[in-house]
C-alpha positions in Angstrom: 227.2 -4.5 -140.7 227.9 -8.1 -139.6 231.7 -7.4 -139.5 231.1 -4.7 -136.8 229.5 -7.3 -134.5 232.3 -9.7 -135.3 234.9 -7.1 -134.4 233.1 -6.3 -131.1 232.9 -10.0 -130.2 236.6 -10.4 -131.0 237.6 -7.5 -128.8 235.6 -8.9 -125.9 237.6 -12.2 -126.2 240.8 -10.2 -126.5 239.9 -8.3 -123.3 239.8 -11.7 -121.5 243.0 -12.7 -123.2 244.8 -9.6 -122.1 243.7 -10.1 -118.5 244.9 -13.7 -118.5 248.2 -12.6 -120.1 248.6 -10.2 -117.1 248.0 -13.1 -114.7 250.5 -15.3 -116.4 253.1 -12.6 -116.9 252.9 -11.7 -113.2 255.1 -14.7 -112.6 258.7 -13.4 -111.9 260.3 -16.2 -113.8 258.6 -15.2 -117.2 259.7 -12.5 -119.5 258.0 -10.9 -122.6 260.4 -12.5 -125.1 259.7 -16.1 -123.9 256.0 -15.4 -123.8 255.9 -13.8 -127.3 258.1 -16.6 -128.7 255.8 -19.5 -127.6 252.7 -17.5 -128.6 254.1 -17.1 -132.1 255.2 -20.7 -132.2 251.6 -21.9 -131.4 250.5 -19.8 -134.5 252.1 -22.5 -136.7 249.0 -24.6 -135.9 247.2 -22.4 -138.5 249.0 -24.5 -141.2 246.1 -26.9 -140.6 243.8 -24.6 -142.6 245.9 -25.1 -145.7 244.2 -28.5 -146.0 241.0 -26.7 -146.9 242.3 -23.7 -148.8 245.8 -23.3 -150.3 247.2 -21.3 -153.1 250.4 -19.5 -153.9 250.6 -15.7 -153.8 252.6 -13.5 -156.2 256.1 -12.8 -155.0 255.2 -9.2 -153.9 252.1 -10.3 -151.9 254.0 -13.2 -150.3 256.4 -10.6 -148.9 253.6 -8.4 -147.7 251.9 -11.4 -146.0 255.1 -12.4 -144.3 255.7 -8.9 -143.2 252.2 -8.6 -141.8 252.8 -11.7 -139.7 256.3 -10.5 -138.6 254.9 -7.1 -137.6 252.2 -8.8 -135.5 254.8 -10.9 -133.7 256.9 -7.8 -132.9 253.8 -5.9 -131.7 252.9 -8.7 -129.3 256.5 -8.6 -127.9 256.2 -4.9 -127.1 252.6 -5.3 -125.8 253.6 -8.0 -123.3 256.5 -5.8 -122.1 254.1 -2.9 -121.6 251.5 -5.1 -119.8 254.2 -6.2 -117.3 255.0 -2.6 -116.5 251.5 -1.1 -116.2 247.8 -1.6 -115.7 246.1 -3.6 -118.5 243.4 -0.9 -119.1 246.1 1.8 -119.6 248.1 -0.4 -122.0 245.2 -1.3 -124.2 243.8 2.3 -124.1 247.1 3.8 -125.2 247.7 1.1 -127.9 244.2 1.4 -129.2 244.3 5.2 -129.1 247.5 5.4 -131.0 246.8 2.8 -133.6 244.0 4.8 -135.5 246.5 7.7 -135.6 249.1 5.6 -137.3 246.5 4.1 -139.7 245.7 7.6 -140.8 249.4 8.4 -141.2 249.8 5.4 -143.4 246.7 6.4 -145.4 247.9 9.9 -146.0 251.5 9.0 -147.0 250.9 5.8 -148.9 247.3 6.1 -150.1 247.1 9.8 -150.6 244.0 10.3 -148.4 243.2 13.7 -147.0 242.6 14.4 -143.3 239.3 16.1 -142.7 238.5 18.5 -139.8 236.8 15.7 -137.8 239.8 13.5 -138.3 242.1 16.2 -137.0 239.9 16.7 -133.9 240.0 12.9 -133.4 243.8 12.9 -133.5 244.0 15.6 -130.8 241.6 13.7 -128.6 243.4 10.4 -129.1 246.8 11.9 -128.4 245.6 13.7 -125.3 243.8 10.6 -124.0 246.9 8.5 -124.6 249.1 10.9 -122.7 246.8 11.0 -119.7 246.7 7.2 -119.6 250.5 7.0 -119.6 250.7 8.9 -116.3 251.3 6.8 -113.2 250.8 8.0 -109.6 253.8 7.9 -107.4 253.2 9.0 -103.8 251.5 12.3 -104.0 252.7 13.1 -107.5 251.9 11.9 -111.1 254.9 10.8 -113.2 255.0 10.1 -116.9 256.0 6.5 -117.7 258.3 7.3 -120.6 259.5 3.7 -121.1 256.0 2.3 -120.6 254.7 4.8 -123.1 257.4 3.9 -125.6 256.6 0.2 -125.4 252.9 1.0 -125.9 253.7 3.2 -128.8 255.9 0.6 -130.5 253.1 -2.0 -130.0 250.6 0.4 -131.5 252.9 1.1 -134.5 253.5 -2.6 -135.4 249.8 -3.5 -134.8 248.8 -0.7 -137.2 251.3 -1.9 -139.8 250.2 -5.5 -139.4 246.5 -4.7 -139.9 247.2 -2.4 -142.8 249.2 -5.1 -144.6 246.6 -7.7 -143.6 243.9 -5.8 -145.5 246.2 -5.6 -148.5 246.7 -9.4 -148.5 242.9 -10.1 -148.1 242.2 -8.0 -151.2 244.3 -10.5 -153.2 243.4 -13.9 -151.8 240.9 -15.9 -149.8 240.5 -15.5 -146.1 242.0 -18.8 -144.9 244.9 -18.8 -147.3 245.9 -15.2 -146.5 245.5 -15.9 -142.7 247.9 -18.9 -142.9 250.5 -17.0 -145.0 250.6 -14.3 -142.4 251.0 -16.8 -139.5 254.0 -18.2 -141.5 255.6 -14.7 -141.3 255.2 -14.7 -137.5 256.7 -18.2 -137.3 259.7 -17.2 -139.4 260.2 -14.2 -137.1 260.1 -16.5 -134.1 262.8 -18.7 -135.6 265.1 -15.8 -136.4 264.7 -14.7 -132.8 265.6 -18.2 -131.5 268.7 -18.4 -133.7 270.2 -15.3 -132.0 272.3 -16.8 -129.1 271.4 -14.3 -126.4 267.6 -14.6 -127.2 267.8 -18.4 -127.4 269.3 -18.4 -123.9 266.6 -16.2 -122.5 263.9 -18.3 -124.2 265.4 -21.6 -123.1 265.7 -20.4 -119.5 262.2 -18.8 -119.5 260.5 -22.1 -120.2 261.3 -23.1 -116.6 258.8 -20.5 -115.5 255.9 -22.5 -117.0 254.5 -24.7 -114.3 251.9 -27.2 -115.2 249.1 -24.8 -114.0 250.6 -21.9 -116.0 251.1 -24.1 -119.1 247.4 -25.2 -119.0 246.3 -21.6 -118.5 248.6 -20.4 -121.3 247.3 -23.0 -123.8 243.7 -22.1 -123.0 244.4 -18.4 -123.3 246.2 -18.8 -126.6 243.3 -20.9 -127.9 240.9 -18.1 -127.0 243.3 -15.6 -128.6 243.5 -17.6 -131.8 239.7 -17.7 -132.1 239.6 -13.9 -131.4 242.2 -13.1 -134.1 240.5 -15.4 -136.6 237.2 -13.5 -136.0 239.0 -10.1 -136.1 240.9 -10.9 -139.3 237.6 -12.0 -140.9 236.1 -8.7 -139.9 239.0 -6.9 -141.5 238.4 -8.8 -144.7 234.7 -8.0 -144.8 234.9 -4.3 -143.7 237.0 -1.3 -143.2 240.4 -1.9 -141.5 240.3 1.6 -140.1 236.9 1.1 -138.4 237.8 -2.4 -137.2 240.9 -0.9 -135.7 239.0 2.0 -134.2 236.4 -0.3 -132.6 239.1 -1.4 -130.2 237.6 1.4 -128.0 235.1 -1.2 -126.8 237.9 -3.3 -125.4 238.8 -0.5 -123.0 235.3 -0.7 -121.4 235.4 -4.5 -121.2 238.9 -4.5 -119.6 238.1 -1.7 -117.1 234.9 -3.3 -115.9 236.5 -6.8 -115.6 239.6 -5.5 -113.9 237.7 -3.7 -111.2 236.0 -7.0 -110.3 239.2 -9.1 -110.5 241.2 -6.6 -108.4 239.1 -7.6 -105.4 240.2 -11.3 -105.8 243.8 -10.8 -107.1 244.8 -7.3 -106.1 248.5 -8.0 -106.5 248.0 -8.9 -110.2 245.1 -6.8 -111.3 245.9 -3.6 -109.5 243.4 -1.0 -110.8 243.7 2.2 -108.8 240.3 3.6 -107.8 241.6 6.6 -105.8 239.4 9.6 -106.8 242.2 11.7 -108.4 243.6 8.6 -110.3 240.2 7.5 -111.3 239.3 10.9 -112.7 242.6 10.9 -114.7 241.9 7.4 -116.0 238.3 8.1 -116.9 239.2 11.3 -118.6 241.8 9.5 -120.7 239.5 6.7 -121.6 236.7 9.2 -122.4 239.0 11.2 -124.7 240.2 8.1 -126.5 236.7 6.8 -127.0 235.4 10.2 -128.1 238.3 10.5 -130.5 237.5 7.1 -132.0 233.8 8.2 -132.3 235.0 11.2 -134.4 236.8 8.8 -136.7 233.4 7.4 -137.8 232.5 10.8 -139.2 234.8 10.1 -142.1 233.2 6.7 -143.1 
């Protein structure tokens, strides 16, 4: 079960990446589109791996690989938008809780798999946990962050689509070759976004928000992110994409623990409410999501 350990290691690194993303995106001069664009652009460095392993894919699988990369780019765009508007632990919990649901939906409709009793129970827990985590406290009341939840849902949808397509690509080619083809898909998506006049204006103006300090932090963070996704993609190739996706539950624990510590040093950035009522709601949501993910293992 080496791929399980690889996945857990990758999710630990991604927990760090998400927290640093929150720090960088706390700058008022940055926006999700600019951040996602330059993140995708840096992915073109993966072309270097073609020096060691390159081969053409069939036309059909070339399209699938490009779509996998494009879906990943779109997912990161929605993810960054959600991170700006909410606590990192809530965003990752909702995205990670919804992704397994969407993977099951894809499996039922496209692969003809049947949903067992344990899977149905897991779906209910994941949905319930995700809804609890999407509530934000306002004064003495709790309000449902509909726009925040929508962004998180769209991020989960496109991440699920990306990982499903990724597994299909890895079944037909080597790891490095498939990985690069998918990064090309993300790069093409970046270029299309940049060609749109309004988006180009936002991206060009957004680069002014990158000070030297933020640029250094951004490059370091994306280096860690690249390593994490390389490890995660390798875990997907070796094992079950559904279980690798479900293992994101460990990322909740990493982020929650790290955020509590960081909130003491940077409370304006890493605001993690520890009020009793809010904490109970948060812990209940994370517990349901984690328990739902555990139930998914009963099918494998």
